[in-house]
GURO-413131 format. One record per residue (C-alpha): residue number from 1; x, z, y; chain; residue in three letters. Coordinates in nm, 2 decimals. Layout:
% residues N
+------+--------+--------+--------+-------+------+
: resi :     xx :     zz :     yy : chain : resn :
+------+--------+--------+--------+-------+------+
:  NUM :      X :      Z :      Y :     A :  ALA :
...
+------+--------+--------+--------+-------+------+
END
This chain:
% residues 169
+------+--------+--------+--------+-------+------+
: resi :     xx :     zz :     yy : chain : resn :
+------+--------+--------+--------+-------+------+
:    1 :  -2.38 :   1.52 :  -2.18 :     A :  UNK :
:    2 :  -2.63 :   1.47 :  -1.90 :     A :  UNK :
:    3 :  -2.87 :   1.19 :  -1.98 :     A :  UNK :
:    4 :  -3.13 :   1.03 :  -1.75 :     A :  UNK :
:    5 :  -3.44 :   0.91 :  -1.94 :     A :  UNK :
:    6 :  -3.70 :   0.69 :  -1.77 :     A :  UNK :
:    7 :  -4.05 :   0.67 :  -1.91 :     A :  UNK :
:    8 :  -4.02 :   1.04 :  -2.01 :     A :  UNK :
:    9 :  -4.39 :   1.11 :  -2.05 :     A :  UNK :
:   10 :  -4.45 :   0.80 :  -2.26 :     A :  UNK :
:   11 :  -4.50 :   0.80 :  -2.64 :     A :  UNK :
:   12 :  -4.14 :   0.72 :  -2.72 :     A :  UNK :
:   13 :  -4.00 :   0.91 :  -2.42 :     A :  UNK :
:   14 :  -4.15 :   1.24 :  -2.52 :     A :  UNK :
:   15 :  -4.02 :   1.22 :  -2.87 :     A :  UNK :
:   16 :  -3.68 :   1.10 :  -2.77 :     A :  UNK :
:   17 :  -3.64 :   1.38 :  -2.51 :     A :  UNK :
:   18 :  -3.75 :   1.64 :  -2.77 :     A :  UNK :
:   19 :  -3.46 :   1.52 :  -2.99 :     A :  UNK :
:   20 :  -3.20 :   1.47 :  -2.71 :     A :  UNK :
:   21 :  -3.26 :   1.80 :  -2.54 :     A :  UNK :
:   22 :  -3.13 :   1.98 :  -2.85 :     A :  UNK :
:   23 :  -2.78 :   1.85 :  -2.77 :     A :  UNK :
:   24 :  -2.78 :   1.73 :  -2.41 :     A :  UNK :
:   25 :  -2.89 :   1.81 :  -2.06 :     A :  UNK :
:   26 :  -3.19 :   1.59 :  -1.98 :     A :  UNK :
:   27 :  -3.31 :   1.45 :  -1.65 :     A :  UNK :
:   28 :  -3.64 :   1.28 :  -1.71 :     A :  UNK :
:   29 :  -3.83 :   1.04 :  -1.48 :     A :  UNK :
:   30 :  -4.20 :   1.02 :  -1.46 :     A :  UNK :
:   31 :  -4.42 :   0.78 :  -1.26 :     A :  UNK :
:   32 :  -4.64 :   1.07 :  -1.14 :     A :  UNK :
:   33 :  -4.64 :   1.45 :  -1.18 :     A :  UNK :
:   34 :  -4.57 :   1.53 :  -1.54 :     A :  UNK :
:   35 :  -4.86 :   1.67 :  -1.74 :     A :  UNK :
:   36 :  -4.86 :   2.04 :  -1.81 :     A :  UNK :
:   37 :  -4.78 :   2.00 :  -2.18 :     A :  UNK :
:   38 :  -4.44 :   1.83 :  -2.12 :     A :  UNK :
:   39 :  -4.13 :   1.98 :  -2.27 :     A :  UNK :
:   40 :  -3.96 :   2.28 :  -2.11 :     A :  UNK :
:   41 :  -3.59 :   2.28 :  -2.03 :     A :  UNK :
:   42 :  -3.60 :   1.93 :  -1.89 :     A :  UNK :
:   43 :  -3.53 :   1.84 :  -1.52 :     A :  UNK :
:   44 :  -3.84 :   1.64 :  -1.45 :     A :  UNK :
:   45 :  -3.83 :   1.41 :  -1.14 :     A :  UNK :
:   46 :  -4.12 :   1.20 :  -1.01 :     A :  UNK :
:   47 :  -4.01 :   0.84 :  -0.94 :     A :  UNK :
:   48 :  -4.22 :   0.52 :  -0.92 :     A :  UNK :
:   49 :  -3.97 :   0.26 :  -1.04 :     A :  UNK :
:   50 :  -4.14 :   0.00 :  -0.82 :     A :  UNK :
:   51 :  -4.00 :   0.19 :  -0.52 :     A :  UNK :
:   52 :  -3.63 :   0.23 :  -0.42 :     A :  UNK :
:   53 :  -3.46 :   0.50 :  -0.62 :     A :  UNK :
:   54 :  -3.44 :   0.84 :  -0.46 :     A :  UNK :
:   55 :  -3.36 :   1.20 :  -0.55 :     A :  UNK :
:   56 :  -3.14 :   1.11 :  -0.84 :     A :  UNK :
:   57 :  -2.86 :   1.34 :  -0.96 :     A :  UNK :
:   58 :  -2.51 :   1.27 :  -0.83 :     A :  UNK :
:   59 :  -2.37 :   1.23 :  -1.19 :     A :  UNK :
:   60 :  -2.50 :   1.14 :  -1.53 :     A :  UNK :
:   61 :  -2.32 :   1.04 :  -1.85 :     A :  UNK :
:   62 :  -2.58 :   0.80 :  -1.98 :     A :  UNK :
:   63 :  -2.92 :   0.64 :  -1.91 :     A :  UNK :
:   64 :  -3.20 :   0.55 :  -2.15 :     A :  UNK :
:   65 :  -3.44 :   0.32 :  -1.98 :     A :  UNK :
:   66 :  -3.77 :   0.33 :  -2.16 :     A :  UNK :
:   67 :  -4.01 :   0.28 :  -1.87 :     A :  UNK :
:   68 :  -4.24 :  -0.02 :  -1.85 :     A :  UNK :
:   69 :  -4.51 :  -0.13 :  -1.62 :     A :  UNK :
:   70 :  -4.86 :   0.01 :  -1.69 :     A :  UNK :
:   71 :  -4.99 :  -0.34 :  -1.62 :     A :  UNK :
:   72 :  -4.79 :  -0.51 :  -1.90 :     A :  UNK :
:   73 :  -5.12 :  -0.63 :  -2.06 :     A :  UNK :
:   74 :  -5.25 :  -0.78 :  -1.74 :     A :  UNK :
:   75 :  -5.08 :  -1.12 :  -1.72 :     A :  UNK :
:   76 :  -5.07 :  -1.30 :  -1.49 :     A :  UNK :
:   77 :  -5.25 :  -1.06 :  -1.25 :     A :  UNK :
:   78 :  -5.01 :  -0.78 :  -1.32 :     A :  UNK :
:   79 :  -4.69 :  -1.00 :  -1.32 :     A :  UNK :
:   80 :  -4.56 :  -0.87 :  -0.99 :     A :  UNK :
:   81 :  -4.58 :  -0.51 :  -1.11 :     A :  UNK :
:   82 :  -4.43 :  -0.60 :  -1.45 :     A :  UNK :
:   83 :  -4.14 :  -0.77 :  -1.28 :     A :  UNK :
:   84 :  -4.08 :  -0.48 :  -1.04 :     A :  UNK :
:   85 :  -4.07 :  -0.22 :  -1.31 :     A :  UNK :
:   86 :  -3.92 :  -0.41 :  -1.60 :     A :  UNK :
:   87 :  -3.67 :  -0.62 :  -1.42 :     A :  UNK :
:   88 :  -3.60 :  -0.50 :  -1.07 :     A :  UNK :
:   89 :  -3.58 :  -0.14 :  -1.16 :     A :  UNK :
:   90 :  -3.35 :  -0.22 :  -1.45 :     A :  UNK :
:   91 :  -3.11 :  -0.38 :  -1.20 :     A :  UNK :
:   92 :  -3.14 :  -0.09 :  -0.96 :     A :  UNK :
:   93 :  -3.07 :   0.16 :  -1.24 :     A :  UNK :
:   94 :  -2.77 :  -0.03 :  -1.35 :     A :  UNK :
:   95 :  -2.63 :  -0.04 :  -1.00 :     A :  UNK :
:   96 :  -2.70 :   0.34 :  -0.96 :     A :  UNK :
:   97 :  -2.54 :   0.40 :  -1.30 :     A :  UNK :
:   98 :  -2.21 :   0.27 :  -1.17 :     A :  UNK :
:   99 :  -2.21 :   0.51 :  -0.87 :     A :  UNK :
:  100 :  -2.32 :   0.81 :  -1.10 :     A :  UNK :
:  101 :  -2.03 :   0.75 :  -1.33 :     A :  UNK :
:  102 :  -2.26 :   0.68 :  -1.63 :     A :  UNK :
:  103 :  -2.06 :   0.57 :  -1.93 :     A :  UNK :
:  104 :  -2.36 :   0.41 :  -2.11 :     A :  UNK :
:  105 :  -2.69 :   0.24 :  -2.04 :     A :  UNK :
:  106 :  -2.95 :   0.18 :  -2.31 :     A :  UNK :
:  107 :  -3.24 :  -0.06 :  -2.23 :     A :  UNK :
:  108 :  -3.52 :   0.00 :  -2.48 :     A :  UNK :
:  109 :  -3.75 :  -0.30 :  -2.49 :     A :  UNK :
:  110 :  -4.01 :  -0.44 :  -2.72 :     A :  UNK :
:  111 :  -3.94 :  -0.61 :  -3.04 :     A :  UNK :
:  112 :  -4.22 :  -0.84 :  -2.93 :     A :  UNK :
:  113 :  -3.97 :  -1.06 :  -2.74 :     A :  UNK :
:  114 :  -3.86 :  -1.20 :  -3.07 :     A :  UNK :
:  115 :  -4.06 :  -1.50 :  -3.22 :     A :  UNK :
:  116 :  -4.27 :  -1.43 :  -3.52 :     A :  UNK :
:  117 :  -4.08 :  -1.51 :  -3.84 :     A :  UNK :
:  118 :  -4.10 :  -1.43 :  -4.21 :     A :  UNK :
:  119 :  -3.72 :  -1.43 :  -4.21 :     A :  UNK :
:  120 :  -3.48 :  -1.20 :  -4.03 :     A :  UNK :
:  121 :  -3.43 :  -1.31 :  -3.67 :     A :  UNK :
:  122 :  -3.07 :  -1.37 :  -3.57 :     A :  UNK :
:  123 :  -2.94 :  -1.19 :  -3.26 :     A :  UNK :
:  124 :  -2.77 :  -1.52 :  -3.17 :     A :  UNK :
:  125 :  -3.07 :  -1.74 :  -3.20 :     A :  UNK :
:  126 :  -3.34 :  -1.82 :  -2.94 :     A :  UNK :
:  127 :  -3.53 :  -1.50 :  -2.88 :     A :  UNK :
:  128 :  -3.64 :  -1.47 :  -2.52 :     A :  UNK :
:  129 :  -3.39 :  -1.19 :  -2.47 :     A :  UNK :
:  130 :  -3.16 :  -1.41 :  -2.25 :     A :  UNK :
:  131 :  -3.28 :  -1.21 :  -1.95 :     A :  UNK :
:  132 :  -3.07 :  -0.91 :  -2.07 :     A :  UNK :
:  133 :  -2.75 :  -1.11 :  -2.01 :     A :  UNK :
:  134 :  -2.74 :  -1.00 :  -1.65 :     A :  UNK :
:  135 :  -2.61 :  -0.66 :  -1.77 :     A :  UNK :
:  136 :  -2.25 :  -0.65 :  -1.67 :     A :  UNK :
:  137 :  -1.98 :  -0.62 :  -1.94 :     A :  UNK :
:  138 :  -1.80 :  -0.35 :  -1.73 :     A :  UNK :
:  139 :  -1.90 :   0.01 :  -1.68 :     A :  UNK :
:  140 :  -2.14 :   0.14 :  -1.78 :     A :  UNK :
:  141 :  -2.13 :   0.02 :  -2.14 :     A :  UNK :
:  142 :  -2.47 :  -0.13 :  -2.20 :     A :  UNK :
:  143 :  -2.69 :  -0.23 :  -2.48 :     A :  UNK :
:  144 :  -3.05 :  -0.35 :  -2.54 :     A :  UNK :
:  145 :  -3.25 :  -0.18 :  -2.81 :     A :  UNK :
:  146 :  -3.57 :  -0.37 :  -2.89 :     A :  UNK :
:  147 :  -3.82 :  -0.16 :  -3.09 :     A :  UNK :
:  148 :  -4.10 :  -0.28 :  -3.30 :     A :  UNK :
:  149 :  -4.45 :  -0.27 :  -3.15 :     A :  UNK :
:  150 :  -4.60 :   0.07 :  -3.16 :     A :  UNK :
:  151 :  -4.97 :   0.09 :  -3.12 :     A :  UNK :
:  152 :  -5.05 :   0.45 :  -3.19 :     A :  UNK :
:  153 :  -4.89 :   0.77 :  -3.31 :     A :  UNK :
:  154 :  -5.04 :   0.72 :  -3.66 :     A :  UNK :
:  155 :  -4.88 :   0.38 :  -3.71 :     A :  UNK :
:  156 :  -4.51 :   0.46 :  -3.71 :     A :  UNK :
:  157 :  -4.25 :   0.70 :  -3.81 :     A :  UNK :
:  158 :  -4.16 :   0.87 :  -3.48 :     A :  UNK :
:  159 :  -3.85 :   1.02 :  -3.62 :     A :  UNK :
:  160 :  -3.70 :   0.68 :  -3.72 :     A :  UNK :
:  161 :  -3.78 :   0.52 :  -3.38 :     A :  UNK :
:  162 :  -3.64 :   0.79 :  -3.17 :     A :  UNK :
:  163 :  -3.35 :   0.85 :  -3.41 :     A :  UNK :
:  164 :  -3.22 :   0.50 :  -3.34 :     A :  UNK :
:  165 :  -3.20 :   0.56 :  -2.97 :     A :  UNK :
:  166 :  -3.09 :   0.92 :  -3.00 :     A :  UNK :
:  167 :  -2.80 :   0.81 :  -3.22 :     A :  UNK :
:  168 :  -2.68 :   0.58 :  -2.95 :     A :  UNK :
:  169 :  -2.65 :   0.87 :  -2.71 :     A :  UNK :
+------+--------+--------+--------+-------+------+
END
């Protein structure tokens, strides 16, 4: 399968790509030129998701959208950037996915959108994830995969975080 991964140089992106490239052809997007220590054997493409999409492959089988605005902590000053990367680019990627014959689209977001609770949070309850309902129920097959907050490499099990997304591919 040919999979496009956004946020390829981020913490989760690097680990996910390392796992996926064992079984799939990977096209990875990065906001700026990838660092020299990025994974070999990956088709790296520079794309600022605030801008119109350009230079994408004609066909992919799936998309894993990991990218987020670098200004996510700067609310309200960074709100326009957050909206452009986290919302507008998601819509653009979904539209492009249809033309690229993608059969699946995975939006990886933060588990921070769920309210704090000592009890399990129901997927049907109020969660703040209503914004993901704009994803069409037609092709590509789509899902949202909220992940728990990850603060640093030492605070989580990288293999379990990436394994959840990798299994969906």
